[in-house]
N, C-alpha and C positions, 0 to 999 in steps of 0.2 A: 275451494280455492286457492289457484298455486300461491304461492309462500312468495310475499317480496319484497329485497332485501338494497338495500340504502348504497350506492355502489358507485364508490368514486373516479366520474369520468376526465375530471381537467384539475391541476391545482397552479396558483398563482402566487405570485410576492410584490410587496413595491416596497422598497427602504426610502427615507428621503436620503438627496444627494450628500448633508452636511454630515460629516462623519468625523465623530469628536475623538479622540487616542484619549487615553490612561496623560499621558504627558502633557497631551493642552489641558483636562482639570487642573493637572497638578502647577503650570503657565501661570492660567486663570487667580492664582491665590487660591486654590482649595491648599488646605495640609492634609496632601495625600500624594500618593508618586505612581509609577507604572507598577514596580515590584511588590507592593503594600495590597494594589488591588488583582493585580495577577495571582498574587501565591493566595491570599481571603476567595476571591469569587470566577478567575479563570477567564476573567472577561478583561477585551485586551482595547475594545475601541466599543464603540454605540453611532447611533444615527439619531439625527434629533431634528425635528422635522423644519421649515420656515414658518412662515407668520403666516404665510398663504396656504401651506397644507395642514390642514384639517382631520380629523377620525376623517370626517366621509371623502374626503378626495385623497388619502393615504388606501382607503379602504375600496373604492369605486375602482383605482391604480388598477391595486390584488384581484377584485372578482373579475375587473376585461379578462386579467393575464390568466385564471381559470377558464373563462369562458372562450381564450381563444384557446387553448390546451385540449379544451375538450370539442373542441369546432361545432360553438354553438349558437348562436345569438341571444342577447339580452330579449328578445321575444320568446324563448324555450323554459325562460324561468317564471315557475307562484313560485316562492316560496324565495324569502332574504331576513339571513338573519346575521345578524353581527354582537359578536361578544365584542363589547367595551364598557371601559370605567371607568373614559373619558370622551364622552358625547358632547359634540355639537352642539347641542343645545340640552338645556333641560330637556322641552320638547321641544318639537316630534323626534320622534326615533332617526339616529343616526342611517339603524337600517330604511327608512322613507327618503332618504336624504341619496343613501346609497342610488338608488332600488328608480329615482326620478332624474338621477347622473348616466343613467344608464339606456335612459329606456326605457323603462320596465311601467309600463299600466296596468296592466295586467295582477290576476290572483294577489299576497300580501305580504303584509312585514314591519317586523318588530325586530329592537335590542333586547339580548339576554346580559345582566352585570351579576356574574361568580367570580369577576378579579380574574386574578390570572387561573386559575378550572376554567374559566368562560367556554376558550372553543370546545373542551370536552362535555359539559353543556349542552354546551349550542350541539352542537354534533349527536348528545344522544334526542337532542329535541329532534333535530330536522327529523330525525331518523325514526320517531314515534307517527311523524309527520307520513313520513314515505312509505315506511312495511302495512299504513293503517289502509294506504289508499288518500290521505287526505291532503296530497300533494305531489306530481311528478317529480319535479327537477326543482334542488332547490342550492340556492346559491349561501356557503356559512365563512361567515366571514370572522377574523378576529382582526380588527384596529388601537389601537393606541399609539394617543401620544401625550404617553407617564412626562415626559419631560414637562409639562405645564402643571407635578401635579407635585415639584419639585423643593425643595427648601434648598436651594443651591451655599445654602452656609452649613450645611450637615451633612460633615462625609461621607458617615455611614451609612447613606441612601439615597445621592444625588451622582454615587457613584454607579451606582449598580442598575442604572435603569436608560431604553430607551425606548424611540420613536421609532411605528411598519407595521403595516399591513401585512396579513396571508388571506389564502380564502379555497378552498375548494370546491368546486361541481357536485351533489350528489342526486344518482338516476334513480329512481327505482323499477326497478327490473323484478321476473321472474324468476329464481332457483335457480339454478343450474348446475351441474357437473363440477363447474370451476368453483364454486363457494365464496364468491367473489362477494364483497360486500362489507355493512357492520353487523358485528355477527355477536357481538351482546356489550353490556356495559356498566359502571356501577358510577353514583354516585352520591356523594355526603359533604354535611356539612352540620358546625356546632358554634351554633354561634355566642357563644362562651370566649370565644375567644379571641371576638373584638379588638378588644384593646393592643394584641399584640404583635398588628397591620391593621392600619386604620387611616382615610382623614379626615381629620379634625376639622374639618366645617363639611355643608351640604346643605338647600334650599329651605329644608323641614328642621332646622338646631342653627344652623349662624349665619345662613345667606348669602355664605360665601364658599368660594369653592375649595377653601382649605387646604393641609396642605401634608406631606404622604408622610409619618410616623410607624418605627419597627423598633419591636426589641428582634435583635438579629440571634440571639442565639435564645430565643423563645420558637420561632420559626425553623431553625433546625434545625432543631431537638424534636419539634412535632413533626415538620416536612418526610424525617427521612423514615417514622414513626407511622406512619400515617397512609404510606401512600403505602404501603406491605400491605396494608390489608381489603384496600380494592379492586388492589393488581391479583393475588389470592382470588377475588369473587369475582374476576373475571376467567382467570387461569378454571377455579370449577366449575367456572355455568359453560366454557366453549369447550371442555373436556381435553385440554390444551396445557401445555409446563412453556418454562422458558427454556427449552430445549428449542420447542416449535417457533421460538421467535429469529422470525430474520431478523427485524430493526425494532430498537425500542424508540419509541421521538418517543421524549420525557418534556415538557412546563422548563424551557433554557432561564434557570433563573444563577445559579451556582451548581458551575463544575462540580463541589466537593460532595454536595446534595446531591445530585446526578450517581456520581462515582457511586457515594458507599452507599444511594437505593439500589443502582443494581449489583453492588457483591450482595446485598443482606436476602435479594432477591434470586439470585444465583441466573443473571442473568451474565455473559461477556460480554465484557466492555469492548471489541472490535461491531457488538451487534447494537450499541448501543450511538447514537448521530448528534453530536455535539454542534451549536453553534453561538451556544452563551458568549464565545470568544468575541464574536465579531458582532454578535449583536449587543448584547448586554441582556436586560431581561426586562420584557415590550409589552411581560400584562399578556391578555390574553388572546397579542398575535404569535407569540412566542414559539407555541407549537404548530402553526400552519407556516409561518417564517421556513423554524429545518427542516418539513417537508417537504417542499419549493426546493430548496438545498437538494435535498437529499434524490429530490426528484430531477434535477437538474445536473444532477451531476452521474446522473446514473444508476446511482447504489437501489434506490428502488422500483422494482421492476415489480410490471404486472405479477399475482400471482403469491407476492410474496406479504406473507404472517406478520402487519405492525400493529405497536400496542403505544397508543398517547396516555401520557397520565401530566395530574398537574395537580396541582395547590396553592389557593389565594386566599387572601383575606377571608377573615370572616366565624375560622374556616369554612375554606368552600374545596374538595377535591372529589377524585373522579378518575375514569380512566377505562374506555373503549380499546375494543379490538376490531382492527379492520382489513380480512380482505385485500389487498389492493387490486 
C-alpha cells in the first residue's frame, strides 16, 4: 500500500475590520502605553470582532479563502476540524456551523480544544485521518474571538489578545519524490500547570464564560523551555536540523518568547515568520494567520520546509514539520 501524505493545497485567513492600536487602548483609559506594550510583547495592534462576527463567521471566511486558493469547492471536503477555545455555543461544535455555512453536506466535523496549541494539535489530528485513509481532504481551521474572554481592566492580559481566523486545506496524496506534506508531529500536555493560564469559568464549574487569567512570567519561562523539547523531537523523527528549515512559524504570542526560542534552537532569526505586531495573540488562529501572511507575500513557496509550534493553556504544546 502506497504511503499517503497530508499535503497543503490551500491557505487562507480572515481578520475583523476593527483594528485597535496600542494608543487606542490607552485612550480608552487602560493604564498602558504603546511603548510599554511594544517593549514587552512586540504587539502594536490587534483586530477585534464586531457583534455579528462570531467564531464560526471568522472561521467560515478563512476556510473559504483556503478553498479558493486550492481551487476546490466545499463539496470536495470530507473533514472539517476547527481548533478554538471560543466556540459559538457550548454545543453544537463550531466546526459543524462552519460546515453548514459552507454548504458541506457530507463527511464529518468536530472541534478541538488545546488553546493556543490548538492548530498544531488539529494539523496532527487531521494528518492521522488523511494518512490512514479516513478522509481525503480536510479543512483545518484555527478561529478565535478571544476579546470576549478578556478582563478589560487587567492591563497585563487585555493588551495581548486579538481575534481572527486562519485555515489550510490538507489533501491525502501518495508520497512521491517531492516529499511534500506533513512529515511528522509531536504533541505534549501537562495539566498540573492549569493555574498559570486559564479562564475562571465554564458550564461545568461556574455556569459562566469566565475571564482569562495568566501568570505571565511563569508562562514565559515554561514556553521557552518546553518548545525546545517538541521541536528537537520533530528534528530527530524527521532526520532534519535547524539549518534545513526554510521557515519557522511559531505561535504568535510574544516577540521575546519567539526570539528566545529560536535562538535556543539555533534557528536563524531571518527564518522566523513574525506577525504578532499586527495581530496580537489570536490563540489557535495565530499560526494559520502567519502562514497565510507568508504565503500572500511570497515567502512560503512549494517545497519549503516549514516548522510550526505552539504552547497553550493547560499546558499543551506541540510542533509539526511540513514540506509545503
